[in-house]
C-alpha positions as CSV (number, residue, x, y, z in Angstrom):
1,M,0.0,0.0,0.0
2,K,1.2,3.5,-0.7
3,V,-0.8,5.4,2.0
4,A,-1.9,4.7,5.5
5,I,-4.8,6.6,7.1
6,I,-4.6,6.5,10.9
7,F,-7.0,8.3,13.2
8,G,-7.4,8.4,16.9
9,S,-11.1,7.7,17.4
10,P,-14.0,6.1,15.5
11,S,-15.8,9.5,15.8
12,D,-13.1,10.9,13.4
13,T,-14.4,8.5,10.6
14,P,-16.5,11.1,8.7
15,V,-13.5,13.4,8.2
16,M,-11.1,10.7,7.3
17,K,-13.6,9.1,4.9
18,K,-13.1,12.2,2.7
19,A,-9.5,11.2,2.3
20,A,-10.4,7.7,1.4
21,Q,-12.8,8.9,-1.2
22,V,-10.0,11.0,-2.9
23,F,-7.7,7.9,-2.9
24,R,-10.4,5.8,-4.5
25,E,-11.1,8.4,-7.2
26,L,-7.5,8.7,-8.0
27,D,-6.8,4.9,-7.8
28,V,-4.3,5.1,-4.9
29,E,-3.9,2.1,-2.7
30,Y,-4.5,2.8,1.0
31,T,-5.3,1.2,4.4
32,A,-7.2,2.8,7.2
33,Q,-7.3,2.1,10.9
34,V,-8.1,3.6,14.3
35,L,-5.2,3.8,16.7
36,S,-5.0,6.0,19.7
37,A,-1.7,7.7,20.6
38,H,-2.7,7.7,24.2
39,R,-4.6,4.5,24.7
40,T,-2.6,2.2,22.5
41,P,0.9,3.7,22.0
42,E,2.7,0.3,21.8
43,L,0.3,-0.9,19.1
44,L,0.8,2.4,17.2
45,Q,4.6,1.9,17.3
46,E,4.3,-1.7,16.0
47,T,1.9,-0.5,13.3
48,V,4.3,2.2,12.1
49,K,7.2,-0.3,11.9
50,K,5.0,-2.6,9.8
51,L,4.1,0.3,7.5
52,E,7.8,1.0,7.0
53,R,8.5,-2.6,6.1
54,C,5.6,-2.8,3.6
55,G,6.7,0.3,1.7
56,T,4.1,2.9,2.8
57,E,5.1,6.3,1.4
58,V,2.8,8.7,3.2
59,I,0.8,8.6,6.4
60,L,-2.3,10.7,7.0
61,A,-3.0,11.1,10.7
62,G,-6.3,12.6,11.9
63,A,-6.7,13.7,15.5
64,G,-8.7,16.1,17.6
65,L,-8.4,17.5,21.1
66,A,-4.8,17.0,22.3
67,A,-4.0,15.8,18.7
68,H,-0.7,14.0,19.6
69,L,-1.2,11.2,17.0
70,P,0.5,12.9,13.9
71,G,3.5,14.1,16.0
72,L,4.0,10.8,17.7
73,I,3.9,9.0,14.3
74,A,6.4,11.5,12.8
75,G,8.7,10.8,15.7
76,L,8.6,7.1,15.0
77,T,9.4,7.2,11.3
78,L,10.9,9.1,8.3
79,I,7.7,8.5,6.3
80,P,6.1,11.9,5.6
81,V,3.1,12.5,7.9
82,I,0.2,14.8,7.0
83,G,-1.8,15.8,10.0
84,V,-5.6,16.3,9.8
85,P,-6.8,18.4,12.7
86,I,-10.3,17.4,13.7
87,N,-12.9,19.5,15.4
88,A,-13.6,17.3,18.4
89,G,-14.3,19.8,21.1
90,S,-15.3,23.2,22.3
91,L,-12.3,25.0,20.5
92,G,-13.5,24.2,17.0
93,G,-10.4,22.2,16.1
94,M,-8.0,25.0,16.7
95,D,-6.4,23.1,19.6
96,A,-5.7,20.2,17.2
97,L,-4.4,22.5,14.5
98,L,-2.0,24.4,16.8
99,S,-0.8,21.1,18.3
100,M,0.1,19.8,14.9
101,V,1.8,22.9,13.4
102,Q,3.9,23.5,16.5
103,M,6.0,20.4,16.1
104,P,9.6,20.9,17.3
105,R,12.5,20.6,15.0
106,P,13.5,18.2,13.4
107,I,10.2,16.3,13.5
108,P,7.9,18.1,11.0
109,V,4.2,17.3,10.3
110,A,2.6,18.7,7.3
111,V,-0.9,20.0,8.3
112,V,-4.0,20.8,6.4
113,G,-7.1,22.8,7.5
114,V,-9.4,21.6,10.2
115,D,-11.6,18.7,9.1
116,N,-10.0,18.7,5.6
117,G,-9.3,15.1,5.0
118,A,-9.7,15.6,1.3
119,N,-6.9,18.1,1.1
120,A,-4.7,15.8,3.1
121,A,-5.3,13.1,0.4
122,Y,-4.6,15.5,-2.4
123,L,-1.3,16.5,-0.8
124,A,-0.4,12.9,-0.3
125,C,-1.2,12.2,-4.0
126,Q,1.0,15.1,-5.1
127,I,3.9,13.6,-3.0
128,L,3.3,10.2,-4.5
129,A,3.1,11.6,-8.0
130,L,6.7,12.7,-7.8
131,K,7.7,9.1,-8.4
132,D,4.5,7.8,-10.1
133,P,4.0,9.1,-13.7
134,L,0.5,7.5,-14.0
135,L,-0.7,9.1,-10.8
136,Q,0.7,12.4,-12.0
137,E,-1.3,12.0,-15.3
138,R,-4.5,11.3,-13.2
139,L,-3.9,14.4,-11.1
140,V,-3.3,16.6,-14.2
141,A,-6.5,15.3,-15.8
142,F,-8.4,15.8,-12.5
143,R,-7.2,19.4,-12.2
144,A,-8.0,20.1,-15.9
145,A,-11.5,18.8,-15.4
146,I,-12.0,21.1,-12.4
147,K,-10.7,24.1,-14.3
148,A,-13.0,23.3,-17.3
149,H,-16.0,22.9,-15.0
150,C,-15.3,26.2,-13.3
151,A,-14.8,28.0,-16.6
152,R,-18.2,26.7,-17.8
153,H,-20.0,27.5,-14.6
154,P,-18.6,30.7,-13.1
155,E,-20.1,31.7,-9.8
156,K,-22.4,34.7,-10.1
157,V,-23.1,37.0,-7.2
158,E,-25.4,39.9,-6.8
159,L,-23.9,43.0,-5.3
């Protein structure tokens, strides 16, 4: 598999499903599972090592509240990690966003907007496309289709 989707709670499923949908549309192989950084750290560590052995190239990690999952994963591997902050509490996901973007050197986590699993998947696909010409072609075609659609259907507003 090329991409692993890991998220901290079953309640994060709707956000991370958006990433899976992008991978299906662009024909990118992925796996998905729920693993908590706090409740199952040993299992998370084992899983990351398995992902390294099987050639995973990018990991998407969705988390809310304390949002330690992406940072912990990044600390365990050299596989690029894309964090998806999830709105899981009273702070609207800002707590998760700030937790992810404030990673100390030299353990970076790329981060997308709150609840934006789809953008995380598009970023992962762009990373994969650097080595995969067929995926690069699919991304180019996808973007061309969006551009054509927007040109045919410009948004009209009344002022």
